[in-house]
N, C-alpha and C positions, 0 to 999 in steps of 0.2 A: 643449348637444349634443342633437341629435334622436335618437329611438329607432332610426330607420333607420340612422344612422351607427354605432351600437353593434354592429349585426349585420353590418356591412360586412366584418368579418374573415372571416366565413364565405364571402362572395362572392369575396373576394380569394384566400383559400387554396383554396377549391373550384375556382376557375378555374385556379389553379396546378397543382392535382392533375390536372385534366383535360388541361392542356397537357403536363405532364411524362409522363403516361400515353401520350399520343400520341407524344411524343419517344422513350420507351422502345420502343414498337412499331416506329417507323421504324428505330431503331438495330438492333433485333433482325432486322428484315427485311433491312437492308443486310448484316448479318453472314451471314444465311442465304443470301443471293444473291451472295456475294462473288465467285463464279466461275460465275455462271449466265448462260445465253444464252436468249433468247426462242426457243422451239421453232418458232414460226410464221414469224417474220421473220429469225431468225438473228442478230439484233443483240444486243449485250451489255446486261445489266441496267443501268439508269441509277440511280445512287446518289440517294437521297432525303435531304432535309434538312427540319428543322422550323424555320419562321420564327415567332418569337414576336411578337405584336402587342398593343399596349395597347388596351383598349376601355373604354367608360364604363359598361357594365353595365346598359344600359336594358332588356335582356331577361333579366336575371339573376334568381337566386333572391330577392334583396332586393326586386326589383321585384314579384315575385309576392306576397311578404309585404305589401308596401305596398298592393297592390290588395286583398288579403284584409282588411287593416285598414280600408280605406275602405268595403268592403262591410259590415263589422261596424258601422262608425259610422253608416251609413245606416239600419241596423235598430235599433240601441240606443244612441243618442247619450248617454243619461243615464249609462251605465256608463263612458263614456270621457271625462268632463269634463276639460278641460285637455289632453287627449291630442292634439287636432287640431294644435296648434302644434308638437308634437314629431315630427311625421311628416316634416319636411323632411329634405333631404340624401340621399334615396335615389338621385336622379339623379346625385349627385356621386360615387357609389361607383366604384371602379376595379377592374380585374381584368386578366387576361391571356388572350389568345386564341392560337390556333396554327393554322398552315396548313402543309400538306405541299407542298414544291416539289421538283422534280427538279433535280439539280445541272446548272448550265449548262456547266461545263467537265468533261467526263467523260474521264478517262484510261483507256486500255485496254492490255492486254498480250496477247501471243500465246502460246498453249500448244500444244505439239505433240500432236495427237490425231487421226491420220488416219482412225480409224473413226467419228468424230463426223460426223453428217450436215451439220453447219454448217461443217466444215473447208474451207479454201480448197484450191486445187490443189496446194499444197505440204504439206498436211496440218496446217496450223495453224488453231486456233480463236481468234477474238478474244473475250476475256472482260474484264469490268470490272477495273480495277486499284484495288480498294478496300483502303484501309489498315485491316486488321482490328484492329491494336493501337490505332490512333486511334479506331476505332469502339467498341472495348471501353472505352476511357477515357471517351468520350462517354456510353456506356451507364451506366457507374458514376456519372458525374456526374449524369445524369438520375435515377438511382435515389436518390441522396443528396438531390437537390432535391425529389423526390416525398416522401421520408421527412420532410424539413423541413416541407413543407406539411402533411403529416398530423400532425406534432407540434404545429404551430401550431393546427390545428383542435382537437386534443385539449386543449391548454392553454386555449384560449378556452372550450371546453365546460366544463372544470373551473372556470374563473373564474366563468362564469355560474351554475353550480351553487352555488358558494360564496356568490355574491351573493344568491341566492335564500334561503340559510340565514340571512342576517343579519336 
């Protein structure tokens, strides 16, 4: 097993933390704008979702470590004898990415508020019909996933500390 593969847990969990942080932000934004209307256009807020995507980690933290190791090898090869063969596997690391997308099917509801400047001639304002309970469940799920990734990072760090004590 190459040295790059050992540190892959940091790439995977770190990317998971980043993706779940974005998921938490989007869920909070959806909750905050559950009955919001764009003041300029008068259109209801569009619910956002996070799409998780798998990526190979070529621009990840592990890749930066790999490049730093290669730079060290160029300057002092005698200190790292036999280390060159253990550098493989960095490009094989996996992680998760995320992107924010607006919901394609947006449900709306009408609320009676004749004083609102966005009200129609009957006094109703069109607002998004966001399921706040569903969003709260998704928010709690994202928080648990974030905690799980943080726990994995902590456990990996502790294992590496213990391994250095051997």
